[in-house]
C-alpha positions as CSV (number, residue, x, y, z in Angstrom):
1,M,-20.8,-31.3,-0.7
2,A,-17.3,-30.8,0.8
3,Q,-16.5,-27.4,2.2
4,D,-13.5,-27.3,-0.2
5,A,-15.7,-27.5,-3.3
6,L,-18.0,-24.8,-1.9
7,N,-15.2,-22.4,-1.5
8,H,-13.6,-23.1,-4.9
9,I,-13.6,-20.1,-7.3
10,E,-12.5,-19.8,-10.9
11,L,-11.3,-16.3,-11.6
12,F,-10.5,-14.7,-15.0
13,T,-9.0,-11.2,-15.2
14,D,-7.6,-8.7,-17.7
15,G,-6.5,-5.1,-17.8
16,A,-6.2,-2.7,-20.7
17,C,-4.8,0.7,-21.2
18,S,-5.0,3.4,-24.0
19,G,-1.5,4.7,-23.9
20,N,0.9,3.6,-21.2
21,P,0.3,5.7,-19.1
22,G,-3.2,6.7,-20.1
23,P,-6.8,5.8,-19.4
24,G,-7.1,2.2,-18.4
25,G,-9.6,-0.4,-17.5
26,W,-9.8,-3.7,-15.6
27,A,-12.3,-6.5,-15.5
28,Y,-13.0,-9.9,-14.0
29,I,-15.3,-12.8,-14.4
30,M,-15.7,-15.0,-11.3
31,K,-17.3,-18.5,-11.5
32,H,-18.5,-20.6,-8.6
33,P,-18.6,-24.1,-10.0
34,A,-20.5,-25.6,-7.0
35,S,-23.5,-23.3,-7.5
36,G,-23.1,-22.4,-11.2
37,K,-23.1,-18.6,-10.3
38,V,-21.1,-16.2,-12.4
39,R,-20.3,-12.6,-11.5
40,D,-18.4,-10.0,-13.4
41,A,-17.2,-6.5,-12.7
42,W,-15.0,-3.8,-14.3
43,G,-13.6,-0.4,-13.5
44,A,-11.4,2.3,-15.0
45,E,-8.9,4.9,-14.0
46,E,-8.0,8.2,-15.8
47,L,-4.2,7.9,-15.7
48,T,-2.7,4.5,-15.2
49,T,-0.6,1.8,-16.8
50,N,-1.5,-1.6,-18.2
51,N,0.3,-3.4,-15.4
52,R,-1.7,-1.5,-12.8
53,M,-4.9,-2.5,-14.5
54,E,-3.9,-6.1,-14.7
55,L,-3.3,-6.1,-11.0
56,M,-6.5,-4.2,-10.2
57,G,-8.6,-6.9,-11.9
58,V,-7.2,-9.5,-9.5
59,I,-7.4,-7.2,-6.5
60,A,-11.0,-6.2,-7.1
61,A,-12.1,-9.8,-7.5
62,L,-10.3,-11.1,-4.4
63,E,-11.6,-8.2,-2.3
64,S,-15.1,-9.0,-3.3
65,L,-15.0,-12.5,-1.8
66,K,-16.7,-12.7,1.6
67,V,-15.0,-15.9,2.9
68,P,-11.6,-17.4,2.4
69,C,-11.5,-19.3,-1.0
70,Q,-9.4,-21.6,-3.1
71,V,-9.0,-19.5,-6.3
72,R,-7.9,-20.7,-9.7
73,L,-6.7,-17.4,-11.3
74,V,-6.5,-17.4,-15.1
75,T,-4.7,-14.5,-16.5
76,D,-2.9,-13.5,-19.8
77,S,-0.5,-11.3,-17.8
78,Q,3.0,-12.6,-17.3
79,Y,3.5,-9.6,-15.0
80,V,0.7,-10.9,-12.7
81,G,1.6,-14.6,-13.0
82,K,5.3,-14.3,-12.5
83,G,4.8,-11.5,-9.9
84,L,2.6,-13.7,-7.7
85,M,4.4,-17.0,-8.1
86,E,8.1,-16.0,-8.5
87,W,8.9,-12.3,-7.8
88,M,6.7,-11.4,-4.8
89,P,8.3,-13.9,-2.4
90,K,11.8,-12.5,-3.3
91,W,10.6,-8.9,-3.0
92,K,9.2,-9.5,0.4
93,A,12.4,-11.2,1.5
94,N,14.3,-8.2,0.3
95,G,12.1,-5.6,2.1
96,W,9.8,-5.1,-0.9
97,R,12.8,-4.3,-3.1
98,R,13.8,-5.8,-6.4
99,K,17.3,-6.5,-7.6
100,E,18.4,-4.6,-10.7
101,G,21.9,-5.4,-11.6
102,K,23.8,-5.3,-8.3
103,A,21.6,-2.7,-6.7
104,F,18.2,-3.0,-5.0
105,K,15.4,-0.7,-6.4
106,P,11.9,-0.1,-5.1
107,V,9.2,-2.5,-6.4
108,I,7.1,-0.8,-9.1
109,N,3.4,-0.7,-8.2
110,L,4.3,-1.5,-4.6
111,D,0.9,-0.3,-3.3
112,L,-0.9,-2.9,-5.4
113,W,1.5,-5.7,-4.8
114,Q,1.1,-5.2,-1.0
115,R,-2.7,-5.2,-1.3
116,L,-2.4,-8.5,-3.2
117,D,-0.1,-9.9,-0.6
118,E,-2.6,-9.1,2.1
119,L,-5.3,-10.8,0.0
120,L,-3.1,-13.9,-0.4
121,G,-3.2,-14.1,3.4
122,R,-6.9,-14.8,3.1
123,H,-7.2,-16.8,-0.1
124,T,-5.2,-19.6,-1.6
125,V,-4.5,-18.6,-5.2
126,R,-3.2,-20.9,-8.0
127,V,-2.2,-19.0,-11.2
128,E,-2.6,-20.3,-14.7
129,C,-1.3,-18.1,-17.5
130,V,-3.0,-18.2,-21.0
131,L,-2.0,-16.5,-24.2
132,G,-3.9,-13.2,-24.7
133,H,-6.1,-12.7,-27.7
134,N,-5.9,-16.4,-28.4
135,G,-9.6,-17.4,-28.3
136,H,-9.9,-18.1,-24.5
137,P,-13.6,-17.2,-24.0
138,E,-13.4,-15.7,-20.5
139,N,-10.1,-13.9,-21.2
140,E,-11.5,-12.4,-24.4
141,A,-14.6,-11.3,-22.5
142,C,-12.5,-9.7,-19.8
143,D,-10.5,-7.9,-22.4
144,R,-13.7,-6.5,-24.0
145,M,-15.0,-5.4,-20.7
146,A,-11.7,-3.7,-19.7
147,V,-11.5,-1.8,-23.0
148,A,-15.2,-0.8,-22.7
149,A,-14.5,0.5,-19.2
150,Y,-11.7,2.8,-20.2
151,K,-13.6,3.9,-23.4
152,A,-16.6,4.8,-21.2
153,L,-14.3,6.7,-18.9
154,K,-12.8,8.6,-21.8
155,A,-16.2,9.5,-23.1
156,D,-17.3,10.7,-19.7
157,L,-14.2,12.9,-19.4
158,K,-15.0,14.6,-22.7
159,D,-18.5,15.6,-21.5
């Protein structure tokens, strides 16, 4: 089997938030087609935003990979999709600033975008955007896990 096929990963991610900001959760499902292995993970933060959770799902998954991989990232987040494919190269060229009107402003969630940029130096990522809550099995499963993650956190905080 070719090395390329061995290092190919399918990655599905989602983030969710109760309030924006509020408690939030992220989740991913990672598939390795060559071996048939599937791995998932999720996490939560007490005070965050939906966009941060969308980014954290991708970051957590990419950080978990032990070797450089070819990654097909499937997300329902236009923020993640456009950020990776369109916005981030421009932000980097502008010193990690975004243009707003005629002025440059700091990039929102800069810490997470810079972590993603570092991970893109290790992995080759191709992004596919899907519609959320539209019956995509892995996207729906990630959504359920992300919601369950922040609900569990909320329950723990009450105890």
